[in-house]
TORSE-295072 format. One record per residue (C-alpha): residue number from 1; chain; x, y negated, z negated; residue in three letters. Coordinates in pm, 1 decimal. Layout:
# residues N
<NUM A <X Y Z> ALA>
...
This chain:
# residues 265
<1 A <23301.5 -3104.3 9742.3> MET>
<2 A <23232.9 -2892.3 9436.4> GLU>
<3 A <23174.7 -3204.5 9228.1> ASN>
<4 A <22929.8 -3331.1 9488.5> GLU>
<5 A <22731.7 -3002.2 9473.1> ASN>
<6 A <22723.3 -3012.9 9092.6> ASN>
<7 A <22595.4 -3369.7 9109.6> SER>
<8 A <22317.5 -3267.1 9349.2> LEU>
<9 A <22221.3 -2970.1 9128.0> THR>
<10 A <22207.4 -3189.0 8820.1> THR>
<11 A <21993.5 -3445.0 9003.8> SER>
<12 A <21754.2 -3173.0 9122.4> ALA>
<13 A <21723.3 -3035.1 8772.4> LYS>
<14 A <21643.5 -3382.0 8639.2> LYS>
<15 A <21375.5 -3426.0 8903.8> LYS>
<16 A <21222.2 -3087.7 8820.6> ILE>
<17 A <21225.1 -3173.3 8450.5> SER>
<18 A <21059.5 -3504.7 8523.5> ALA>
<19 A <20792.6 -3331.8 8733.2> TYR>
<20 A <20732.1 -3077.2 8457.9> LEU>
<21 A <20703.1 -3348.0 8196.7> ILE>
<22 A <20466.8 -3543.8 8422.1> GLU>
<23 A <20262.2 -3229.0 8485.3> PHE>
<24 A <20242.6 -3148.8 8113.6> VAL>
<25 A <20141.5 -3504.3 8031.1> LEU>
<26 A <19878.2 -3501.3 8306.7> LEU>
<27 A <19749.5 -3163.8 8188.2> PHE>
<28 A <19732.4 -3285.9 7829.7> LEU>
<29 A <19546.2 -3599.5 7939.0> ALA>
<30 A <19289.6 -3397.7 8133.3> VAL>
<31 A <19257.7 -3141.0 7854.8> PHE>
<32 A <19218.4 -3401.7 7583.3> LEU>
<33 A <18967.1 -3588.4 7798.7> GLY>
<34 A <18772.8 -3266.3 7841.3> PHE>
<35 A <18782.7 -3201.7 7464.4> VAL>
<36 A <18676.5 -3559.0 7391.1> ALA>
<37 A <18386.3 -3529.8 7636.5> GLU>
<38 A <18275.4 -3205.0 7472.5> ASN>
<39 A <18292.3 -3367.8 7131.0> ILE>
<40 A <18087.2 -3663.6 7257.0> ARG>
<41 A <17829.4 -3428.2 7410.9> GLU>
<42 A <17818.5 -3222.6 7092.7> ASP>
<43 A <17762.7 -3533.1 6879.8> ILE>
<44 A <17499.7 -3657.9 7125.7> SER>
<45 A <17320.2 -3320.4 7128.8> ASP>
<46 A <17322.6 -3305.6 6750.4> LYS>
<47 A <17168.0 -3653.1 6731.8> LYS>
<48 A <16899.9 -3551.5 6981.4> VAL>
<49 A <16829.0 -3232.4 6785.2> VAL>
<50 A <16804.2 -3432.0 6462.2> GLU>
<51 A <16551.3 -3667.5 6623.3> GLU>
<52 A <16360.8 -3368.5 6758.6> GLN>
<53 A <16354.5 -3215.7 6410.1> MET>
<54 A <16201.4 -3535.7 6273.6> LYS>
<55 A <15938.0 -3520.1 6547.0> ALA>
<56 A <15881.3 -3151.6 6472.7> LEU>
<57 A <15812.3 -3231.7 6106.5> VAL>
<58 A <15549.5 -3483.8 6220.8> LYS>
<59 A <15393.3 -3219.1 6448.1> ASP>
<60 A <15379.8 -2968.4 6163.7> LEU>
<61 A <15227.8 -3223.8 5925.7> LYS>
<62 A <14965.3 -3295.5 6191.2> PHE>
<63 A <14898.5 -2920.1 6213.3> ASP>
<64 A <14851.2 -2886.9 5837.2> THR>
<65 A <14595.2 -3169.6 5847.3> THR>
<66 A <14404.6 -3012.6 6136.8> ARG>
<67 A <14416.4 -2664.9 5983.3> LEU>
<68 A <14295.3 -2801.0 5649.1> GLY>
<69 A <14005.5 -2982.1 5815.8> ARG>
<70 A <13899.1 -2672.2 6010.1> SER>
<71 A <13922.6 -2464.2 5692.8> LEU>
<72 A <13684.7 -2699.6 5510.8> ARG>
<73 A <13435.7 -2712.8 5798.0> ILE>
<74 A <13443.2 -2337.0 5858.0> ASN>
<75 A <13393.7 -2267.6 5487.6> THR>
<76 A <13076.8 -2478.0 5506.4> SER>
<77 A <12969.3 -2293.4 5821.9> PHE>
<78 A <13023.7 -1950.2 5668.0> SER>
<79 A <12815.7 -2048.3 5363.8> GLU>
<80 A <12539.3 -2173.1 5594.1> GLY>
<81 A <12551.0 -1852.9 5799.5> LEU>
<82 A <12514.6 -1657.1 5477.2> ASP>
<83 A <12188.2 -1845.1 5414.4> SER>
<84 A <12078.6 -1785.4 5774.4> LEU>
<85 A <12131.7 -1412.8 5725.9> ARG>
<86 A <11915.9 -1430.4 5411.4> LEU>
<87 A <11619.6 -1576.2 5602.4> TYR>
<88 A <11659.6 -1335.2 5892.4> ILE>
<89 A <11658.7 -1050.2 5642.0> ARG>
<90 A <11344.6 -1191.8 5478.0> LYS>
<91 A <11180.6 -1209.4 5821.3> ALA>
<92 A <11272.5 -845.4 5878.5> LEU>
<93 A <11086.6 -765.9 5554.6> ASN>
<94 A <10778.2 -953.3 5674.8> GLY>
<95 A <10837.3 -1280.0 5488.7> ASP>
<96 A <10904.6 -1523.6 5775.8> ILE>
<97 A <11005.9 -1874.6 5667.9> GLU>
<98 A <11028.2 -2028.4 6011.2> THR>
<99 A <11140.6 -2378.2 5912.4> ASN>
<100 A <11431.3 -2236.2 5714.2> ASN>
<101 A <11525.8 -2010.5 6005.3> LEU>
<102 A <11531.4 -2310.4 6239.0> TYR>
<103 A <11719.6 -2527.4 5993.6> TYR>
<104 A <12001.7 -2284.4 5917.0> TYR>
<105 A <12040.6 -2177.9 6278.4> TYR>
<106 A <12042.7 -2531.9 6416.9> LEU>
<107 A <12290.1 -2647.2 6153.4> LYS>
<108 A <12525.8 -2348.8 6143.2> TYR>
<109 A <12444.3 -2091.9 6411.4> GLY>
<110 A <12708.5 -2033.8 6676.9> GLY>
<111 A <12928.0 -2321.4 6557.8> ALA>
<112 A <13282.3 -2317.9 6421.8> HIS>
<113 A <13578.5 -2553.7 6398.2> SER>
<114 A <13890.1 -2494.9 6607.0> THR>
<115 A <14209.8 -2680.4 6510.5> PRO>
<116 A <14397.7 -2836.5 6801.1> TYR>
<117 A <14763.9 -2795.2 6709.0> LEU>
<118 A <15060.6 -2993.6 6842.3> ASN>
<119 A <15341.0 -2788.6 6997.6> GLY>
<120 A <15490.3 -3064.7 7216.1> THR>
<121 A <15824.0 -3101.0 7036.1> THR>
<122 A <15883.3 -2726.7 7011.5> HIS>
<123 A <15817.7 -2692.1 7385.0> THR>
<124 A <16069.4 -2969.8 7458.9> GLN>
<125 A <16330.3 -2797.8 7241.3> LEU>
<126 A <16284.6 -2469.8 7426.7> LYS>
<127 A <16280.2 -2617.8 7777.1> GLU>
<128 A <16588.9 -2834.4 7714.3> SER>
<129 A <16783.2 -2544.7 7562.4> GLY>
<130 A <16857.0 -2751.4 7251.6> LEU>
<131 A <16691.4 -2491.8 7030.9> ILE>
<132 A <17022.1 -2299.2 7046.3> ARG>
<133 A <17180.1 -2578.2 6839.1> LEU>
<134 A <16952.2 -2527.0 6538.5> LEU>
<135 A <17152.6 -2472.3 6224.4> LYS>
<136 A <17001.5 -2155.1 6084.4> SER>
<137 A <16866.5 -1829.8 6223.1> GLU>
<138 A <16592.3 -1844.9 5958.8> ALA>
<139 A <16467.3 -2170.8 6112.6> LEU>
<140 A <16481.5 -2030.1 6467.3> LYS>
<141 A <16291.2 -1718.8 6359.9> ASP>
<142 A <16036.6 -1923.1 6165.1> GLY>
<143 A <15965.3 -2152.1 6460.3> LEU>
<144 A <15931.0 -1858.5 6700.1> ALA>
<145 A <15692.1 -1686.4 6459.9> ASP>
<146 A <15477.6 -1996.3 6408.3> TYR>
<147 A <15463.9 -2131.0 6762.5> TYR>
<148 A <15439.4 -1799.3 6944.4> GLU>
<149 A <15308.6 -1505.0 6743.1> ARG>
<150 A <15084.6 -1692.6 6500.4> ARG>
<151 A <14941.6 -1940.9 6749.6> GLN>
<152 A <14870.7 -1657.3 6993.2> ASN>
<153 A <14689.8 -1479.1 6709.8> GLY>
<154 A <14482.8 -1791.0 6642.0> LEU>
<155 A <14392.3 -1822.2 7010.9> ARG>
<156 A <14274.7 -1460.5 7013.2> ASP>
<157 A <14049.8 -1526.2 6713.1> ARG>
<158 A <13906.6 -1843.3 6865.9> VAL>
<159 A <13830.9 -1659.0 7189.5> GLU>
<160 A <13651.0 -1382.7 7000.4> SER>
<161 A <13452.3 -1640.7 6799.4> LEU>
<162 A <13342.2 -1819.3 7114.4> GLU>
<163 A <13218.9 -1493.1 7268.7> ILE>
<164 A <13027.4 -1393.7 6954.2> THR>
<165 A <12894.3 -1748.7 6910.5> GLY>
<166 A <12760.4 -1744.2 7266.9> ASP>
<167 A <12575.9 -1419.4 7193.6> ILE>
<168 A <12425.2 -1568.6 6875.7> VAL>
<169 A <12309.9 -1872.1 7076.7> THR>
<170 A <12164.8 -1652.7 7350.4> SER>
<171 A <11968.2 -1442.2 7100.3> LEU>
<172 A <11841.5 -1756.2 6924.8> ALA>
<173 A <11689.7 -1882.7 7251.0> THR>
<174 A <11492.4 -1557.1 7271.5> GLU>
<175 A <11364.7 -1586.6 6912.7> ILE>
<176 A <11325.0 -1959.7 6840.8> LEU>
<177 A <11119.1 -2218.3 7031.3> SER>
<178 A <11216.5 -2584.9 7040.2> TYR>
<179 A <10883.2 -2688.8 7195.5> LYS>
<180 A <10733.5 -2826.2 6874.2> ASN>
<181 A <11042.2 -3008.1 6747.1> LEU>
<182 A <10947.8 -3339.9 6908.8> GLY>
<183 A <11154.9 -3560.4 7139.2> GLU>
<184 A <11289.3 -3773.4 6852.8> GLY>
<185 A <11458.9 -3465.5 6718.1> PHE>
<186 A <11693.4 -3455.6 7018.7> PHE>
<187 A <11849.2 -3800.1 6980.5> THR>
<188 A <12227.3 -3813.0 6946.6> ASN>
<189 A <12212.2 -3925.8 6582.0> ASP>
<190 A <11981.4 -3640.0 6494.5> SER>
<191 A <12164.9 -3363.9 6674.8> VAL>
<192 A <12530.7 -3442.8 6614.8> TYR>
<193 A <12739.3 -3672.1 6400.8> ASN>
<194 A <13092.6 -3662.3 6548.5> PRO>
<195 A <13262.6 -3847.8 6262.8> VAL>
<196 A <13250.9 -3601.1 5976.5> ASP>
<197 A <12929.6 -3405.4 5921.7> LYS>
<198 A <12904.2 -3116.7 6168.9> PRO>
<199 A <12524.7 -3138.1 6192.8> ARG>
<200 A <12244.7 -3371.1 6082.4> ALA>
<201 A <12001.2 -3267.0 5810.4> ASN>
<202 A <11762.6 -3067.9 6027.0> TYR>
<203 A <11560.6 -2929.0 5738.4> LEU>
<204 A <11478.4 -3280.0 5616.2> GLN>
<205 A <11357.9 -3369.1 5965.6> THR>
<206 A <11143.2 -3058.2 5982.6> LEU>
<207 A <10989.1 -3119.2 5640.6> ARG>
<208 A <10924.0 -3489.8 5700.1> GLN>
<209 A <10736.1 -3414.6 6021.1> ASN>
<210 A <10552.6 -3114.9 5872.6> ASN>
<211 A <10624.4 -2919.0 6188.1> LEU>
<212 A <10474.7 -2573.1 6212.3> GLN>
<213 A <10729.7 -2374.8 6405.0> LEU>
<214 A <10662.3 -2030.7 6539.5> GLY>
<215 A <10889.2 -1762.6 6680.1> LEU>
<216 A <10898.2 -1649.5 7041.9> LEU>
<217 A <10987.6 -1297.5 6934.5> ASP>
<218 A <10956.8 -1168.7 6576.7> SER>
<219 A <11000.1 -800.8 6661.5> SER>
<220 A <11217.6 -607.7 6413.0> PRO>
<221 A <11452.7 -489.7 6689.7> ILE>
<222 A <11522.5 -844.6 6809.5> LYS>
<223 A <11555.2 -986.1 6457.7> LEU>
<224 A <11790.1 -708.6 6350.7> GLU>
<225 A <12008.8 -765.1 6656.7> LYS>
<226 A <12013.5 -1135.0 6569.4> PHE>
<227 A <12107.1 -1047.1 6211.4> TYR>
<228 A <12391.1 -821.1 6328.3> ASN>
<229 A <12553.2 -1082.7 6550.5> TYR>
<230 A <12511.5 -1361.2 6294.5> VAL>
<231 A <12682.1 -1129.8 6042.6> SER>
<232 A <12965.3 -1057.0 6287.9> GLU>
<233 A <13006.0 -1426.4 6357.8> PHE>
<234 A <13026.3 -1504.1 5985.2> GLU>
<235 A <13287.9 -1231.9 5934.1> LEU>
<236 A <13497.1 -1362.8 6224.7> GLU>
<237 A <13487.0 -1715.8 6081.5> ILE>
<238 A <13606.1 -1584.4 5745.9> LYS>
<239 A <13884.4 -1390.0 5918.6> ASP>
<240 A <13988.2 -1703.3 6109.0> GLU>
<241 A <13990.1 -1897.5 5782.5> ASN>
<242 A <14223.8 -1647.5 5616.9> VAL>
<243 A <14450.2 -1666.8 5921.7> TYR>
<244 A <14446.8 -2049.0 5928.1> MET>
<245 A <14521.5 -2067.1 5557.0> LYS>
<246 A <14824.6 -1845.3 5616.0> ASP>
<247 A <14932.9 -2060.7 5913.6> MET>
<248 A <14903.6 -2374.8 5704.5> LYS>
<249 A <15134.3 -2217.3 5446.3> GLY>
<250 A <15382.1 -2128.0 5722.4> ASN>
<251 A <15376.5 -2486.0 5852.6> ALA>
<252 A <15447.7 -2623.4 5504.2> VAL>
<253 A <15736.0 -2374.5 5462.0> SER>
<254 A <15886.1 -2484.0 5795.4> LEU>
<255 A <15861.0 -2850.6 5695.4> ILE>
<256 A <16046.2 -2776.9 5371.4> ASN>
<257 A <16312.0 -2572.9 5553.5> LEU>
<258 A <16375.6 -2845.3 5813.6> ILE>
<259 A <16394.8 -3114.8 5545.4> ASN>
<260 A <16647.3 -2904.1 5354.7> LYS>
<261 A <16861.4 -2814.3 5658.5> GLU>
<262 A <16878.4 -3170.1 5794.7> TYR>
<263 A <16870.1 -3355.9 5461.1> HIS>
<264 A <16563.9 -3560.2 5553.4> PHE>
<265 A <16457.3 -3586.8 5190.3> GLN>
């Protein structure tokens, strides 16, 4: 009887050991499968991030091109506005050169170039949560600074320019008269060349047609107000240019940092 009990106990112990071994093996299989899945996801995420970084470099290169173009155009505008201020000042002193006033206003007054920047890839990184996988804190901070603080600053400057530009345009309609310009002057080719040159050569048109242009209002108060807002507009363009030049430098720095971190070059 005692031998029979010992045999049963030994059999039970063997079964328990077998169950434990089976449980451990099952646990290890599940655990290792979980680890393998995490490794696969990590590798997949890293590949996605790497592709997103390549796309981000393209976005930033696009931005540097757009910023550079706006810088060149706005530099031309600010120089033209400087000339416009000269002729308004001469008019304030009694020497009114109407054709030059019309020319410099129609070519440069109230106009500026705004760069349209590409933030698509950065938005995708943020919304997907993949931005947490970026390698360095310096890169994370640099992207946040460029795509949030600096682009918000640029938007604020553009908004201010548009408000001031609208005031300049409104004042010009109270001072200048387009009545004698002639219908041919308002053709698309004459008014705007969308390819490269911001405006057509208005002064040449005015001189060729020998137009005698008068002013609706040449009062010193109105002209001085016009002068003040043209001056403010010129200053805001120059401020935007300084800001865009700085942004372009930031974009180039980010491109170099990404290329270094991900060994793209």
